[in-house]
C-alpha positions in Angstrom: -94.4 -27.1 -64.6 -91.3 -25.1 -64.5 -90.6 -21.8 -66.3 -87.1 -20.6 -66.7 -84.9 -19.2 -69.5 -82.2 -21.6 -70.5 -79.7 -18.7 -70.8 -80.2 -17.3 -67.3 -80.9 -18.5 -63.9 -82.3 -16.8 -60.8 -83.6 -17.7 -57.4 -86.6 -19.9 -57.4 -89.8 -17.9 -56.8 -91.1 -20.5 -54.3 -91.8 -17.7 -51.7 -94.7 -16.3 -53.8 -98.1 -16.4 -52.2 -101.2 -17.7 -54.0 -102.3 -14.2 -54.8 -98.8 -13.3 -56.2 -98.7 -16.5 -58.3 -102.2 -15.8 -59.6 -101.1 -12.3 -60.7 -97.9 -13.8 -62.3 -99.9 -16.3 -64.3 -102.3 -13.7 -65.4 -99.5 -11.4 -66.6 -97.7 -14.2 -68.4 -101.1 -15.2 -70.0 -101.8 -11.6 -71.2 -101.3 -11.6 -75.0 -99.7 -8.1 -75.2 -97.5 -8.7 -72.2 -96.3 -12.0 -73.7 -95.4 -10.1 -76.9 -93.6 -7.5 -74.9 -91.6 -10.1 -73.1 -90.9 -11.9 -76.3 -89.6 -8.7 -78.0 -87.4 -7.9 -75.0 -86.1 -11.4 -74.9 -85.1 -11.3 -78.6 -83.8 -7.7 -78.8 -82.5 -7.2 -75.3 -84.0 -3.8 -74.5 -86.7 -1.4 -75.6 -88.8 1.6 -74.4 -92.5 2.1 -74.7 -92.2 4.1 -78.0 -90.2 1.3 -79.7 -92.6 -1.4 -78.5 -95.6 0.7 -79.6 -94.1 1.0 -83.1 -93.1 -2.7 -83.3 -96.2 -4.2 -81.8 -98.8 -1.8 -83.3 -100.0 -0.4 -80.0 -100.1 3.1 -78.5 -97.1 4.2 -76.3 -99.5 4.8 -73.5 -100.7 1.1 -73.6 -97.2 -0.3 -73.8 -96.0 2.0 -71.0 -98.8 0.7 -68.8 -98.0 -2.9 -69.4 -94.3 -2.3 -68.9 -95.0 -0.9 -65.5 -97.1 -3.9 -64.6 -94.4 -6.3 -65.7 -91.9 -4.3 -63.7 -94.1 -4.6 -60.6 -93.9 -8.4 -60.9 -90.1 -8.4 -61.4 -90.4 -9.7 -64.9 -88.5 -6.7 -66.3 -86.4 -3.9 -64.9 -85.5 -0.4 -65.9 -82.1 0.3 -67.5 -80.9 3.3 -65.4 -78.0 4.3 -67.6 -80.3 4.6 -70.6 -83.3 6.1 -68.9 -83.9 9.8 -68.4 -86.9 12.0 -67.9 -89.9 10.3 -69.5 -87.6 8.1 -71.6 -87.5 4.8 -69.8 -85.7 1.7 -71.2 -86.4 -1.8 -70.1 -84.8 -5.3 -70.1 -86.1 -8.7 -69.0 -85.2 -10.2 -65.6 -84.4 -14.0 -65.3 -87.4 -16.0 -64.2 -87.4 -19.3 -62.4 -90.7 -20.6 -61.2 -92.1 -24.0 -60.5 -95.9 -24.3 -60.6 -97.1 -25.9 -57.3 -99.4 -29.0 -57.0 -102.8 -27.9 -58.4 -104.4 -29.5 -55.4 -103.0 -26.7 -53.3 -104.2 -23.9 -55.5 -107.2 -21.7 -55.0 -109.8 -21.8 -57.8 -108.7 -18.4 -59.1 -105.0 -19.4 -59.1 -105.8 -22.7 -60.8 -107.9 -21.0 -63.5 -105.0 -18.6 -64.3 -102.5 -21.4 -64.3 -104.7 -23.5 -66.6 -105.2 -20.6 -69.0 -101.4 -20.0 -69.2 -100.7 -23.7 -69.7 -103.1 -23.9 -72.7 -101.3 -20.9 -74.3 -98.0 -22.6 -73.8 -99.3 -25.8 -75.4 -100.1 -23.8 -78.6 -96.6 -22.3 -78.6 -95.0 -25.7 -77.9 -97.0 -27.4 -80.6 -95.6 -24.9 -83.1 -92.1 -25.4 -81.8 -92.5 -29.2 -82.2 -93.6 -28.8 -85.8 -90.6 -26.5 -86.5 -88.2 -28.9 -84.9 -89.3 -31.6 -87.4 -89.4 -29.3 -90.4 -85.9 -27.9 -89.6 -84.2 -31.1 -88.7 -81.0 -31.6 -90.7 -79.5 -34.6 -89.0 -77.8 -35.3 -85.7 -75.3 -32.4 -86.0 -77.9 -29.7 -86.9 -79.4 -26.9 -84.8 -82.9 -28.5 -84.7 -83.1 -31.7 -82.7 -85.9 -34.1 -81.8 -85.5 -36.8 -79.2 -87.9 -39.5 -77.9 -87.0 -42.0 -75.2 -88.6 -44.5 -72.9 -87.2 -46.2 -69.8 -87.9 -47.5 -66.3 -87.1 -45.4 -63.3 -87.8 -45.2 -59.6 -89.2 -41.9 -58.4 -85.8 -41.1 -56.8 -84.0 -41.8 -60.0 -86.4 -39.7 -62.0 -86.0 -36.7 -59.7 -82.2 -37.1 -59.8 -82.4 -37.1 -63.6 -84.5 -33.9 -63.5 -81.9 -32.2 -61.3 -79.1 -33.2 -63.6 -81.0 -32.0 -66.6 -81.4 -28.6 -65.0 -77.7 -28.6 -64.1 -76.8 -29.3 -67.8 -78.8 -26.3 -68.8 -77.0 -24.1 -66.3 -73.6 -25.5 -67.4 -74.0 -25.2 -71.1 -76.3 -22.1 -71.4 -75.3 -18.5 -71.5 -77.0 -15.2 -70.8 -77.6 -12.9 -73.8 -74.8 -10.7 -72.5 -72.2 -13.5 -72.0 -73.0 -15.6 -75.0 -69.9 -16.4 -77.1 -69.7 -15.7 -80.9 -71.8 -18.1 -82.9 -74.3 -18.6 -80.1 -78.0 -18.5 -80.9 -81.1 -18.4 -78.7 -82.4 -21.9 -78.4 -85.9 -22.9 -77.3 -86.0 -26.2 -75.3 -88.9 -28.2 -73.9 -88.9 -31.2 -71.6 -91.8 -33.5 -70.8 -91.9 -36.6 -68.8 -94.9 -38.6 -67.6 -95.2 -42.2 -66.3 -97.3 -44.7 -68.1 -100.7 -45.4 -66.4 -100.7 -48.0 -63.6 -101.8 -51.3 -65.0 -100.3 -54.6 -66.1 -97.5 -55.5 -68.5 -96.9 -59.2 -69.4 -99.4 -60.0 -66.6 -97.2 -58.2 -64.0 -98.4 -55.1 -62.1 -96.8 -51.8 -62.9 -96.7 -48.6 -60.9 -97.0 -48.1 -57.1 
């Protein structure tokens, strides 16, 4: 599983230790921190007071979670807007690929699984919206389904080209041209189970 905003890219966080990945998954799975990140992603910047008002929390609570998100390099302070106790924050680009579950510690796996289940709920809602808001092949909402045969090398090459397309056509919030909108995109690919098709073996 890969997390990464389509409008920004950053260095892959492959250097994280198991403990650091566990902390990252727990942060991303925290309901309030998810709401904070969502707000910052949509509005660009905010301070603890703004977030408290918009999210219905105390400024002390939002300030605490902002500091924790900053410790994990998910957000950063905006120096030119901050002064005294008034600290403004913006999101940092995130690129992270979840490692093979077989290599995870039990605690890391539990945190990753919890986060994955939360994402499934969000993705299911997006899937329904894509169908409801579909207005034809030239509209903003699109739904695609495909099936094909690929070798593992071809499949991995396809994945690399897909990611390159996102980098080539996407923009950051700051550099987006007029008329650009934030777009949520999801990609899933899974091979069919190993078995037989027309009496011929499939899979490795």
